[in-house]
N, CA, C and O atoms as a Maestro MAE file, in Angstrom:
{
 s_m_m2io_version
 :::
 2.0.0
}

f_m_ct {
 s_m_title
 :::
 protein
 m_atom[276] {
  # First column is atom index #
  i_m_mmod_type
  r_m_x_coord
  r_m_y_coord
  r_m_z_coord
  i_m_residue_number
  s_m_chain_name
  s_m_pdb_residue_name
  s_m_pdb_atom_name
  i_m_atomic_number
  :::
  1 25 88.518 109.259 126.850 1 A "MET " " N  " 7
  2 3 87.646 109.632 125.823 1 A "MET " " CA " 6
  3 2 86.995 108.208 125.920 1 A "MET " " C  " 6
  4 15 87.552 107.111 125.974 1 A "MET " " O  " 8
  5 25 85.816 108.490 125.926 2 A "GLU " " N  " 7
  6 3 85.197 107.227 125.367 2 A "GLU " " CA " 6
  7 2 84.471 107.193 123.834 2 A "GLU " " C  " 6
  8 15 84.247 107.992 122.925 2 A "GLU " " O  " 8
  9 25 84.270 105.911 124.098 3 A "VAL " " N  " 7
  10 3 84.003 105.699 122.395 3 A "VAL " " CA " 6
  11 2 82.389 105.506 122.276 3 A "VAL " " C  " 6
  12 15 81.995 104.817 123.217 3 A "VAL " " O  " 8
  13 25 81.234 105.945 121.319 4 A "LEU " " N  " 7
  14 3 80.442 105.445 121.757 4 A "LEU " " CA " 6
  15 2 79.717 104.339 120.804 4 A "LEU " " C  " 6
  16 15 78.753 103.611 121.042 4 A "LEU " " O  " 8
  17 25 80.434 104.458 119.773 5 A "LYS " " N  " 7
  18 3 79.881 103.620 118.769 5 A "LYS " " CA " 6
  19 2 80.741 103.003 117.706 5 A "LYS " " C  " 6
  20 15 81.229 103.835 116.941 5 A "LYS " " O  " 8
  21 25 80.943 102.181 117.551 6 A "THR " " N  " 7
  22 3 81.987 101.236 116.548 6 A "THR " " CA " 6
  23 2 81.517 100.659 115.516 6 A "THR " " C  " 6
  24 15 80.720 99.747 115.733 6 A "THR " " O  " 8
  25 25 81.812 100.956 114.257 7 A "THR " " N  " 7
  26 3 81.080 100.218 113.073 7 A "THR " " CA " 6
  27 2 82.068 99.360 112.342 7 A "THR " " C  " 6
  28 15 83.075 99.962 111.968 7 A "THR " " O  " 8
  29 25 81.988 97.918 112.023 8 A "ALA " " N  " 7
  30 3 82.803 97.696 111.311 8 A "ALA " " CA " 6
  31 2 82.519 98.247 109.283 8 A "ALA " " C  " 6
  32 15 81.530 98.351 108.556 8 A "ALA " " O  " 8
  33 25 84.170 98.473 109.094 9 A "ILE " " N  " 7
  34 3 83.542 98.974 107.500 9 A "ILE " " CA " 6
  35 2 84.613 97.702 106.538 9 A "ILE " " C  " 6
  36 15 85.590 97.142 107.036 9 A "ILE " " O  " 8
  37 25 84.211 97.523 105.398 10 A "SER " " N  " 7
  38 3 84.848 97.031 104.557 10 A "SER " " CA " 6
  39 2 85.859 97.766 103.943 10 A "SER " " C  " 6
  40 15 85.917 98.995 103.901 10 A "SER " " O  " 8
  41 25 86.932 96.701 103.299 11 A "GLU " " N  " 7
  42 3 88.506 97.502 103.101 11 A "GLU " " CA " 6
  43 2 87.926 98.623 102.111 11 A "GLU " " C  " 6
  44 15 88.144 99.797 102.412 11 A "GLU " " O  " 8
  45 25 87.271 98.360 101.061 12 A "LYS " " N  " 7
  46 3 86.931 98.826 100.247 12 A "LYS " " CA " 6
  47 2 86.880 100.473 100.564 12 A "LYS " " C  " 6
  48 15 87.663 101.365 100.240 12 A "LYS " " O  " 8
  49 25 85.464 100.508 101.435 13 A "ALA " " N  " 7
  50 3 85.266 101.922 102.659 13 A "ALA " " CA " 6
  51 2 86.346 102.661 103.447 13 A "ALA " " C  " 6
  52 15 86.581 103.839 103.716 13 A "ALA " " O  " 8
  53 25 87.147 100.960 103.817 14 A "ALA " " N  " 7
  54 3 88.520 102.068 104.489 14 A "ALA " " CA " 6
  55 2 89.490 102.725 103.710 14 A "ALA " " C  " 6
  56 15 90.052 103.765 104.052 14 A "ALA " " O  " 8
  57 25 89.718 102.001 102.469 15 A "ALA " " N  " 7
  58 3 90.518 102.353 101.113 15 A "ALA " " CA " 6
  59 2 90.045 104.079 101.011 15 A "ALA " " C  " 6
  60 15 90.815 105.009 101.250 15 A "ALA " " O  " 8
  61 25 88.771 104.202 100.647 16 A "LYS " " N  " 7
  62 3 88.478 105.411 100.332 16 A "LYS " " CA " 6
  63 2 88.460 106.168 101.218 16 A "LYS " " C  " 6
  64 15 88.748 107.304 100.842 16 A "LYS " " O  " 8
  65 25 88.132 106.032 102.854 17 A "LEU " " N  " 7
  66 3 88.771 107.270 103.871 17 A "LEU " " CA " 6
  67 2 90.396 107.286 104.195 17 A "LEU " " C  " 6
  68 15 90.906 108.116 104.947 17 A "LEU " " O  " 8
  69 25 90.966 106.471 103.663 18 A "LEU " " N  " 7
  70 3 92.117 106.779 103.358 18 A "LEU " " CA " 6
  71 2 92.691 107.872 102.350 18 A "LEU " " C  " 6
  72 15 93.230 108.961 102.550 18 A "LEU " " O  " 8
  73 25 92.428 107.294 101.396 19 A "LYS " " N  " 7
  74 3 92.846 108.138 100.017 19 A "LYS " " CA " 6
  75 2 92.277 109.860 100.272 19 A "LYS " " C  " 6
  76 15 92.821 110.884 99.862 19 A "LYS " " O  " 8
  77 25 90.916 109.714 101.148 20 A "LYS " " N  " 7
  78 3 90.849 111.125 101.401 20 A "LYS " " CA " 6
  79 2 91.327 111.582 102.639 20 A "LYS " " C  " 6
  80 15 90.945 112.720 102.909 20 A "LYS " " O  " 8
  81 25 91.986 111.088 103.404 21 A "PHE " " N  " 7
  82 3 93.402 111.473 104.317 21 A "PHE " " CA " 6
  83 2 94.060 111.973 103.654 21 A "PHE " " C  " 6
  84 15 94.163 113.199 103.613 21 A "PHE " " O  " 8
  85 25 94.556 111.357 103.101 22 A "VAL " " N  " 7
  86 3 96.163 110.938 102.335 22 A "VAL " " CA " 6
  87 2 95.950 112.679 101.241 22 A "VAL " " C  " 6
  88 15 96.870 113.483 101.384 22 A "VAL " " O  " 8
  89 25 94.553 113.165 100.085 23 A "ASP " " N  " 7
  90 3 94.788 114.080 99.837 23 A "ASP " " CA " 6
  91 2 94.967 114.980 100.637 23 A "ASP " " C  " 6
  92 15 96.005 115.623 100.794 23 A "ASP " " O  " 8
  93 25 93.486 115.142 101.471 24 A "ARG " " N  " 7
  94 3 93.559 116.368 102.235 24 A "ARG " " CA " 6
  95 2 95.493 117.031 102.976 24 A "ARG " " C  " 6
  96 15 96.114 118.092 102.906 24 A "ARG " " O  " 8
  97 25 95.736 115.740 103.569 25 A "LYS " " N  " 7
  98 3 97.519 116.052 104.050 25 A "LYS " " CA " 6
  99 2 98.320 116.209 102.985 25 A "LYS " " C  " 6
  100 15 99.428 116.658 103.278 25 A "LYS " " O  " 8
  101 25 98.042 115.881 101.272 26 A "GLU " " N  " 7
  102 3 98.842 116.911 100.671 26 A "GLU " " CA " 6
  103 2 98.909 117.990 100.166 26 A "GLU " " C  " 6
  104 15 99.625 118.699 99.458 26 A "GLU " " O  " 8
  105 25 97.949 117.956 100.718 27 A "GLU " " N  " 7
  106 3 97.355 119.948 100.803 27 A "GLU " " CA " 6
  107 2 97.790 120.543 101.739 27 A "GLU " " C  " 6
  108 15 98.184 121.694 101.555 27 A "GLU " " O  " 8
  109 25 97.828 120.213 102.467 28 A "GLU " " N  " 7
  110 3 98.351 120.731 104.235 28 A "GLU " " CA " 6
  111 2 99.658 121.693 103.744 28 A "GLU " " C  " 6
  112 15 100.588 121.513 102.958 28 A "GLU " " O  " 8
  113 25 99.124 123.109 104.857 29 A "GLU " " N  " 7
  114 3 100.226 124.115 104.087 29 A "GLU " " CA " 6
  115 2 101.045 123.944 105.587 29 A "GLU " " C  " 6
  116 15 102.260 123.749 105.561 29 A "GLU " " O  " 8
  117 25 100.463 124.010 106.628 30 A "ASN " " N  " 7
  118 3 101.023 124.212 107.898 30 A "ASN " " CA " 6
  119 2 101.702 122.492 107.872 30 A "ASN " " C  " 6
  120 15 101.365 121.338 107.606 30 A "ASN " " O  " 8
  121 25 103.232 123.553 108.498 31 A "THR " " N  " 7
  122 3 104.744 122.055 107.421 31 A "THR " " CA " 6
  123 2 104.600 120.800 109.286 31 A "THR " " C  " 6
  124 15 105.090 119.680 109.431 31 A "THR " " O  " 8
  125 25 103.852 121.539 110.234 32 A "ASP " " N  " 7
  126 3 103.789 120.966 111.621 32 A "ASP " " CA " 6
  127 2 102.880 119.720 111.384 32 A "ASP " " C  " 6
  128 15 103.143 118.610 111.845 32 A "ASP " " O  " 8
  129 25 101.660 120.039 110.535 33 A "LEU " " N  " 7
  130 3 100.961 118.660 109.984 33 A "LEU " " CA " 6
  131 2 100.769 117.895 109.062 33 A "LEU " " C  " 6
  132 15 99.913 117.017 108.951 33 A "LEU " " O  " 8
  133 25 102.007 118.383 107.993 34 A "MET " " N  " 7
  134 3 102.465 117.544 106.996 34 A "MET " " CA " 6
  135 2 102.948 116.056 106.939 34 A "MET " " C  " 6
  136 15 103.396 115.509 107.947 34 A "MET " " O  " 8
  137 25 102.877 115.616 106.112 35 A "MET " " N  " 7
  138 3 103.231 113.805 105.643 35 A "MET " " CA " 6
  139 2 104.692 113.792 105.772 35 A "MET " " C  " 6
  140 15 105.035 114.924 105.431 35 A "MET " " O  " 8
  141 25 105.618 113.189 106.048 36 A "ASN " " N  " 7
  142 3 106.973 113.098 105.497 36 A "ASN " " CA " 6
  143 2 107.111 112.489 104.237 36 A "ASN " " C  " 6
  144 15 106.154 112.597 103.470 36 A "ASN " " O  " 8
  145 25 108.108 111.869 103.865 37 A "GLU " " N  " 7
  146 3 107.831 111.154 102.842 37 A "GLU " " CA " 6
  147 2 107.940 109.639 103.356 37 A "GLU " " C  " 6
  148 15 107.498 108.945 102.441 37 A "GLU " " O  " 8
  149 25 108.246 109.016 104.177 38 A "GLU " " N  " 7
  150 3 108.238 107.752 105.080 38 A "GLU " " CA " 6
  151 2 106.651 107.238 104.815 38 A "GLU " " C  " 6
  152 15 106.150 106.433 104.029 38 A "GLU " " O  " 8
  153 25 106.184 108.006 105.743 39 A "VAL " " N  " 7
  154 3 104.529 108.260 106.371 39 A "VAL " " CA " 6
  155 2 103.790 108.193 104.904 39 A "VAL " " C  " 6
  156 15 102.766 107.509 104.896 39 A "VAL " " O  " 8
  157 25 104.072 108.654 103.976 40 A "LYS " " N  " 7
  158 3 103.322 108.930 102.556 40 A "LYS " " CA " 6
  159 2 103.474 107.211 102.124 40 A "LYS " " C  " 6
  160 15 102.507 106.451 102.060 40 A "LYS " " O  " 8
  161 25 104.777 106.851 101.876 41 A "PHE " " N  " 7
  162 3 104.923 105.557 101.730 41 A "PHE " " CA " 6
  163 2 104.470 104.449 102.396 41 A "PHE " " C  " 6
  164 15 104.314 103.523 101.599 41 A "PHE " " O  " 8
  165 25 104.212 104.174 103.447 42 A "GLN " " N  " 7
  166 3 103.202 103.595 104.093 42 A "GLN " " CA " 6
  167 2 101.976 103.346 104.281 42 A "GLN " " C  " 6
  168 15 101.253 102.425 104.660 42 A "GLN " " O  " 8
  169 25 101.894 104.802 103.783 43 A "LEU " " N  " 7
  170 3 100.235 104.796 103.857 43 A "LEU " " CA " 6
  171 2 99.453 104.025 102.256 43 A "LEU " " C  " 6
  172 15 98.406 103.454 101.948 43 A "LEU " " O  " 8
  173 25 100.793 104.482 101.567 44 A "ALA " " N  " 7
  174 3 100.581 103.965 100.177 44 A "ALA " " CA " 6
  175 2 100.400 102.658 100.157 44 A "ALA " " C  " 6
  176 15 99.580 102.104 99.426 44 A "ALA " " O  " 8
  177 25 101.338 101.935 101.156 45 A "GLN " " N  " 7
  178 3 101.496 100.223 101.133 45 A "GLN " " CA " 6
  179 2 99.991 100.178 101.718 45 A "GLN " " C  " 6
  180 15 99.075 99.590 101.143 45 A "GLN " " O  " 8
  181 25 99.877 100.772 102.753 46 A "VAL " " N  " 7
  182 3 97.979 99.972 103.528 46 A "VAL " " CA " 6
  183 2 96.765 100.337 102.303 46 A "VAL " " C  " 6
  184 15 95.681 99.755 102.329 46 A "VAL " " O  " 8
  185 25 96.980 100.999 101.622 47 A "LEU " " N  " 7
  186 3 95.812 102.028 100.745 47 A "LEU " " CA " 6
  187 2 95.913 100.640 99.686 47 A "LEU " " C  " 6
  188 15 94.881 100.081 99.315 47 A "LEU " " O  " 8
  189 25 97.562 100.070 99.166 48 A "ALA " " N  " 7
  190 3 97.819 98.824 97.847 48 A "ALA " " CA " 6
  191 2 96.905 97.831 98.763 48 A "ALA " " C  " 6
  192 15 95.953 97.209 98.292 48 A "ALA " " O  " 8
  193 25 97.235 97.770 99.879 49 A "HIS " " N  " 7
  194 3 96.899 96.432 100.608 49 A "HIS " " CA " 6
  195 2 95.170 96.288 100.915 49 A "HIS " " C  " 6
  196 15 94.435 95.403 100.476 49 A "HIS " " O  " 8
  197 25 94.962 96.913 101.395 50 A "LEU " " N  " 7
  198 3 93.194 97.400 101.173 50 A "LEU " " CA " 6
  199 2 92.625 97.408 99.958 50 A "LEU " " C  " 6
  200 15 91.394 97.396 99.929 50 A "LEU " " O  " 8
  201 25 93.271 97.427 98.862 51 A "GLU " " N  " 7
  202 3 92.788 97.879 97.568 51 A "GLU " " CA " 6
  203 2 92.776 96.149 96.688 51 A "GLU " " C  " 6
  204 15 92.190 95.898 95.634 51 A "GLU " " O  " 8
  205 25 93.786 94.978 97.705 52 A "GLY " " N  " 7
  206 3 93.731 94.240 96.724 52 A "GLY " " CA " 6
  207 2 94.785 94.254 96.184 52 A "GLY " " C  " 6
  208 15 94.991 93.082 95.868 52 A "GLY " " O  " 8
  209 25 95.856 95.040 95.775 53 A "LYS " " N  " 7
  210 3 96.812 95.193 95.038 53 A "LYS " " CA " 6
  211 2 97.791 94.920 95.961 53 A "LYS " " C  " 6
  212 15 97.828 95.285 97.136 53 A "LYS " " O  " 8
  213 25 98.997 93.903 95.033 54 A "LYS " " N  " 7
  214 3 100.118 93.986 95.552 54 A "LYS " " CA " 6
  215 2 101.574 95.123 96.440 54 A "LYS " " C  " 6
  216 15 102.759 95.154 96.110 54 A "LYS " " O  " 8
  217 25 101.183 95.578 97.097 55 A "PRO " " N  " 7
  218 3 101.800 96.739 97.680 55 A "PRO " " CA " 6
  219 2 103.775 96.551 97.283 55 A "PRO " " C  " 6
  220 15 104.221 95.406 97.351 55 A "PRO " " O  " 8
  221 25 104.338 97.214 97.068 56 A "GLN " " N  " 7
  222 3 105.523 97.661 96.749 56 A "GLN " " CA " 6
  223 2 106.427 97.607 98.183 56 A "GLN " " C  " 6
  224 15 106.313 98.298 99.195 56 A "GLN " " O  " 8
  225 25 107.510 96.347 97.819 57 A "ILE " " N  " 7
  226 3 108.239 96.027 98.878 57 A "ILE " " CA " 6
  227 2 110.110 97.398 98.905 57 A "ILE " " C  " 6
  228 15 111.037 97.565 98.112 57 A "ILE " " O  " 8
  229 25 109.816 97.880 99.997 58 A "GLN " " N  " 7
  230 3 110.894 98.843 100.186 58 A "GLN " " CA " 6
  231 2 112.532 97.995 100.551 58 A "GLN " " C  " 6
  232 15 112.794 97.029 101.268 58 A "GLN " " O  " 8
  233 25 113.238 98.721 99.841 59 A "GLN " " N  " 7
  234 3 114.589 97.539 100.593 59 A "GLN " " CA " 6
  235 2 114.719 98.220 101.888 59 A "GLN " " C  " 6
  236 15 114.427 99.406 101.740 59 A "GLN " " O  " 8
  237 25 115.005 97.971 102.966 60 A "GLN " " N  " 7
  238 3 115.540 98.405 104.548 60 A "GLN " " CA " 6
  239 2 116.993 99.068 103.750 60 A "GLN " " C  " 6
  240 15 117.605 98.296 103.011 60 A "GLN " " O  " 8
  241 25 117.494 100.443 103.914 61 A "GLN " " N  " 7
  242 3 119.120 100.859 103.936 61 A "GLN " " CA " 6
  243 2 119.677 100.850 105.007 61 A "GLN " " C  " 6
  244 15 119.332 101.227 106.128 61 A "GLN " " O  " 8
  245 25 121.011 100.174 104.417 62 A "ASP " " N  " 7
  246 3 121.615 99.425 105.910 62 A "ASP " " CA " 6
  247 2 123.027 101.243 106.529 62 A "ASP " " C  " 6
  248 15 124.037 101.696 105.990 62 A "ASP " " O  " 8
  249 25 122.580 101.478 107.273 63 A "GLU " " N  " 7
  250 3 123.492 103.302 107.495 63 A "GLU " " CA " 6
  251 2 124.858 102.672 107.148 63 A "GLU " " C  " 6
  252 15 125.413 103.367 106.297 63 A "GLU " " O  " 8
  253 25 125.323 101.998 107.374 64 A "TYR " " N  " 7
  254 3 126.580 101.349 107.380 64 A "TYR " " CA " 6
  255 2 127.275 100.833 105.772 64 A "TYR " " C  " 6
  256 15 128.453 100.538 105.568 64 A "TYR " " O  " 8
  257 25 126.206 100.840 104.820 65 A "GLN " " N  " 7
  258 3 126.216 100.553 103.518 65 A "GLN " " CA " 6
  259 2 127.256 101.615 102.933 65 A "GLN " " C  " 6
  260 15 128.203 101.132 102.313 65 A "GLN " " O  " 8
  261 25 127.193 102.989 103.055 66 A "TYR " " N  " 7
  262 3 127.649 104.128 102.883 66 A "TYR " " CA " 6
  263 2 129.144 104.708 103.234 66 A "TYR " " C  " 6
  264 15 129.763 105.672 102.784 66 A "TYR " " O  " 8
  265 25 129.461 103.738 104.207 67 A "GLY " " N  " 7
  266 3 130.624 103.923 104.722 67 A "GLY " " CA " 6
  267 2 131.007 104.326 106.116 67 A "GLY " " C  " 6
  268 15 132.155 104.194 106.541 67 A "GLY " " O  " 8
  269 25 129.611 105.020 107.097 68 A "GLN " " N  " 7
  270 3 129.307 105.524 107.484 68 A "GLN " " CA " 6
  271 2 129.797 104.833 108.796 68 A "GLN " " C  " 6
  272 15 129.254 103.742 108.971 68 A "GLN " " O  " 8
  273 25 130.784 105.240 109.862 69 A "TYR " " N  " 7
  274 3 131.439 104.538 110.908 69 A "TYR " " CA " 6
  275 2 131.181 105.011 112.221 69 A "TYR " " C  " 6
  276 15 131.707 104.463 113.189 69 A "TYR " " O  " 8
  :::
 }
 m_bond[275] {
  # First column is bond index #
  i_m_from
  i_m_to
  i_m_order
  :::
  1 1 2 1
  2 2 3 1
  3 3 4 2
  4 3 5 1
  5 5 6 1
  6 6 7 1
  7 7 8 2
  8 7 9 1
  9 9 10 1
  10 10 11 1
  11 11 12 2
  12 11 13 1
  13 13 14 1
  14 14 15 1
  15 15 16 2
  16 15 17 1
  17 17 18 1
  18 18 19 1
  19 19 20 2
  20 19 21 1
  21 21 22 1
  22 22 23 1
  23 23 24 2
  24 23 25 1
  25 25 26 1
  26 26 27 1
  27 27 28 2
  28 27 29 1
  29 29 30 1
  30 30 31 1
  31 31 32 2
  32 31 33 1
  33 33 34 1
  34 34 35 1
  35 35 36 2
  36 35 37 1
  37 37 38 1
  38 38 39 1
  39 39 40 2
  40 39 41 1
  41 41 42 1
  42 42 43 1
  43 43 44 2
  44 43 45 1
  45 45 46 1
  46 46 47 1
  47 47 48 2
  48 47 49 1
  49 49 50 1
  50 50 51 1
  51 51 52 2
  52 51 53 1
  53 53 54 1
  54 54 55 1
  55 55 56 2
  56 55 57 1
  57 57 58 1
  58 58 59 1
  59 59 60 2
  60 59 61 1
  61 61 62 1
  62 62 63 1
  63 63 64 2
  64 63 65 1
  65 65 66 1
  66 66 67 1
  67 67 68 2
  68 67 69 1
  69 69 70 1
  70 70 71 1
  71 71 72 2
  72 71 73 1
  73 73 74 1
  74 74 75 1
  75 75 76 2
  76 75 77 1
  77 77 78 1
  78 78 79 1
  79 79 80 2
  80 79 81 1
  81 81 82 1
  82 82 83 1
  83 83 84 2
  84 83 85 1
  85 85 86 1
  86 86 87 1
  87 87 88 2
  88 87 89 1
  89 89 90 1
  90 90 91 1
  91 91 92 2
  92 91 93 1
  93 93 94 1
  94 94 95 1
  95 95 96 2
  96 95 97 1
  97 97 98 1
  98 98 99 1
  99 99 100 2
  100 99 101 1
  101 101 102 1
  102 102 103 1
  103 103 104 2
  104 103 105 1
  105 105 106 1
  106 106 107 1
  107 107 108 2
  108 107 109 1
  109 109 110 1
  110 110 111 1
  111 111 112 2
  112 111 113 1
  113 113 114 1
  114 114 115 1
  115 115 116 2
  116 115 117 1
  117 117 118 1
  118 118 119 1
  119 119 120 2
  120 119 121 1
  121 121 122 1
  122 122 123 1
  123 123 124 2
  124 123 125 1
  125 125 126 1
  126 126 127 1
  127 127 128 2
  128 127 129 1
  129 129 130 1
  130 130 131 1
  131 131 132 2
  132 131 133 1
  133 133 134 1
  134 134 135 1
  135 135 136 2
  136 135 137 1
  137 137 138 1
  138 138 139 1
  139 139 140 2
  140 139 141 1
  141 141 142 1
  142 142 143 1
  143 143 144 2
  144 143 145 1
  145 145 146 1
  146 146 147 1
  147 147 148 2
  148 147 149 1
  149 149 150 1
  150 150 151 1
  151 151 152 2
  152 151 153 1
  153 153 154 1
  154 154 155 1
  155 155 156 2
  156 155 157 1
  157 157 158 1
  158 158 159 1
  159 159 160 2
  160 159 161 1
  161 161 162 1
  162 162 163 1
  163 163 164 2
  164 163 165 1
  165 165 166 1
  166 166 167 1
  167 167 168 2
  168 167 169 1
  169 169 170 1
  170 170 171 1
  171 171 172 2
  172 171 173 1
  173 173 174 1
  174 174 175 1
  175 175 176 2
  176 175 177 1
  177 177 178 1
  178 178 179 1
  179 179 180 2
  180 179 181 1
  181 181 182 1
  182 182 183 1
  183 183 184 2
  184 183 185 1
  185 185 186 1
  186 186 187 1
  187 187 188 2
  188 187 189 1
  189 189 190 1
  190 190 191 1
  191 191 192 2
  192 191 193 1
  193 193 194 1
  194 194 195 1
  195 195 196 2
  196 195 197 1
  197 197 198 1
  198 198 199 1
  199 199 200 2
  200 199 201 1
  201 201 202 1
  202 202 203 1
  203 203 204 2
  204 203 205 1
  205 205 206 1
  206 206 207 1
  207 207 208 2
  208 207 209 1
  209 209 210 1
  210 210 211 1
  211 211 212 2
  212 211 213 1
  213 213 214 1
  214 214 215 1
  215 215 216 2
  216 215 217 1
  217 217 218 1
  218 218 219 1
  219 219 220 2
  220 219 221 1
  221 221 222 1
  222 222 223 1
  223 223 224 2
  224 223 225 1
  225 225 226 1
  226 226 227 1
  227 227 228 2
  228 227 229 1
  229 229 230 1
  230 230 231 1
  231 231 232 2
  232 231 233 1
  233 233 234 1
  234 234 235 1
  235 235 236 2
  236 235 237 1
  237 237 238 1
  238 238 239 1
  239 239 240 2
  240 239 241 1
  241 241 242 1
  242 242 243 1
  243 243 244 2
  244 243 245 1
  245 245 246 1
  246 246 247 1
  247 247 248 2
  248 247 249 1
  249 249 250 1
  250 250 251 1
  251 251 252 2
  252 251 253 1
  253 253 254 1
  254 254 255 1
  255 255 256 2
  256 255 257 1
  257 257 258 1
  258 258 259 1
  259 259 260 2
  260 259 261 1
  261 261 262 1
  262 262 263 1
  263 263 264 2
  264 263 265 1
  265 265 266 1
  266 266 267 1
  267 267 268 2
  268 267 269 1
  269 269 270 1
  270 270 271 1
  271 271 272 2
  272 271 273 1
  273 273 274 1
  274 274 275 1
  275 275 276 2
  :::
 }
}
């Protein structure tokens, strides 16, 4: 696949595109195309960064924390 043209966009424009994408994915009815919770969280982090907000930091959960050996 060949890229015909690229254009640099501002963070504000990128945030707008990302919001539009997330909104459409949240309305998705096809389970194969739905976003899982981790993807939603990660996209929210990217969006917060693009909008100049301080992203939330999610604590990494250790599998062994709950006694799974």
